[in-house]
N, C-alpha and C positions, 0 to 999 in steps of 0.2 A: 975341358979340352980333350981329355982322353975319350970321353963319350962321343965327341964330334969325330975324332979320328977313327974310332971303332965303327961309327955309323957310316962314314965315307968308305972304309975298308969293306964293310958288308955290302954296301951298294955296288962298289966296283967289282967285287967278287961275283955278285949276282949277275951284273951286266955282262961280265966276261963269260960266265957259264951259259947264259942265254945266247950270246953271240956264238959260242962254240957249238951249241946244239943246233942252232939255225944253220950254220955252215956245213953240218955233217949230212944234211939231207941231199940226196942226189937229184940231179936235174931230171926233167921229163925224158923218158925213154924215147928214142927216135923210132922204135918199132914197138908201140905200146902193147901191153898184154890185154887180151880180150877173151870173151867166152861166148859161146852160143850153146843152146840146148833145145831139146824137144821133150814135151811141148814148149812152145815159144813163150808162154805167159810167165812173167816173173812170179805171179801169184800161185801158180801151179806147183805144189810141193812134190808131187810124184813124177819126177823126171824119168825118162827112159834112157836118155843119152845126153852127155855134156862134153863139150870140147873146149879146152883152154889152149890158146895159141897166141903168138905174137904177130903183129901186123906190119911187115916191112912195106915200104913204099917204093914205087918205081923211080921217081925223081928223074925222069928222062932216060933211065937205063933200060937196056933190053932185058926182057923177061928171061931169056935163055942164059943171060949172064948171071942172074940171081938164082934161078932154078934150072941148073944145067940139064940139057937133054941127055937121056939114057944114064943118068947118075942118080943115086938115092938122094933125096932132098928131105930136109926136116919138116917141110910143109909149113913154112912160116919163117920166123926169125928166132934167134937166141936159143932157148931150150927146145928140144923136140916137142912137137905138139902132143898134148896128152888128151886121150879120149877115154871117157868112162861110160860104160854101159851098166845101168842099174838093174837090168834083167837080161836074160838070154835073148838074142836077136838073130835075124838072118841079115847079114851084111853083104850086099852085092851078090846075093844068091848063095852065100855060104854060112853055115851055122857058126855062131860065136857066142861063147859063154859070157855072162856078166863079169865085169872086172874093169880094171884100169890098164890101159896100154899106151904105147907111143904110136903115132900115126905118121907114117912116112909115105912119100910118093916118088915115083920115077917118071919124070916128064918125058913126053914123046913129041918129036917134031911132026909126026904123022900118026893119026889114029888116037886110040884111047891111052890114057895114063895108067900106070899101075899104082894101085892104092894098097898100102901095106899096113896091117895091124900087127904090132910087134910087142913081145913080152917086156922089152927093156923099158924102164921108167926112170924118170929123174935124170935124164942125160942131156948134155949140151949138144945141140945140132945133130948131125948125122955121122959125126966123126968116129963114134964107137959102134955104129950100126953093125949088127951081125945077122946075116940071112937065116942062120939056124934058129934064131929066136922069133922068126915070123910065125904068127898064128894063122893069119889069113892074107892072101894076096888076091885082089880082084881087079877087073878092068873098070876104071872110072871113065864114064862116057864124056867125051869132049864136045862142047858146043861153043859157038862164038857169041860173045856179048855185043850188044848194039852199042853200048858206051864203054869207054876205057875205064877200067877199075884201077885206080891209082894205088890204093892200099889193099894188100892181100886181105880177102874177106871170106868168112864162112857163114853159112846159114842153113837152117832146115826149112823146107817147105811144109805145107799142111799134110803131106803124105809121108813125112819123116825122111825124105830124100836129102842127103847131105850135099850141098853145093859149095864148091870152093872156087873163088873167082879172083883173077889177077890179070891186068892188061885186058886183052880181048878174049881170054880163055876162061871158060867155066867147065869144071870137072864135077860130075855128079855120080853119086853112089846111092842106090836105093837101100833103105833099111826097113825091115818089117819086124814086128813082134813075133816071137816064136809061139805058136799055139801049143796047147797042152799035148795034142797028138803028135806034134813034131819035135817034142823035147827029146833029149839025148837018151 
């Protein structure tokens, strides 16, 4: 009888433990984490740049409500977008050393958006953004998308231009490798 009670107690404890572990996993994020990189092939190990960001969705809301005009925006959702350059580059026409940075933008109602590479890392949103930590500020060229882009998206084209799209807006910044003669 003691063996049966012990057996039942062990099974009950195991089931309770499994139930507790299963309940501790959080649900799917409404703005899922994503990454894009150049070169675009998953098989290519020698990346030049990688961007890790969260992808908010419009869900019928106005883009200006989610990415306010003339205010620093985290360029995604949740944590500030992180961009890592594995070698020195020319970002939007300006020299930029290899390293990991935060990527912020300042949306504009008219004309180009300001795209900012900032020293701060591992920060939530743009609440603690400090302009004095900016490394580079460039104009991101704005164009209009033919289709509505529901979830904020980033990608690199074959020329290593970073494209950020949401709603009907696409913001583009050219990136080039720094040749040996252009090094600092």
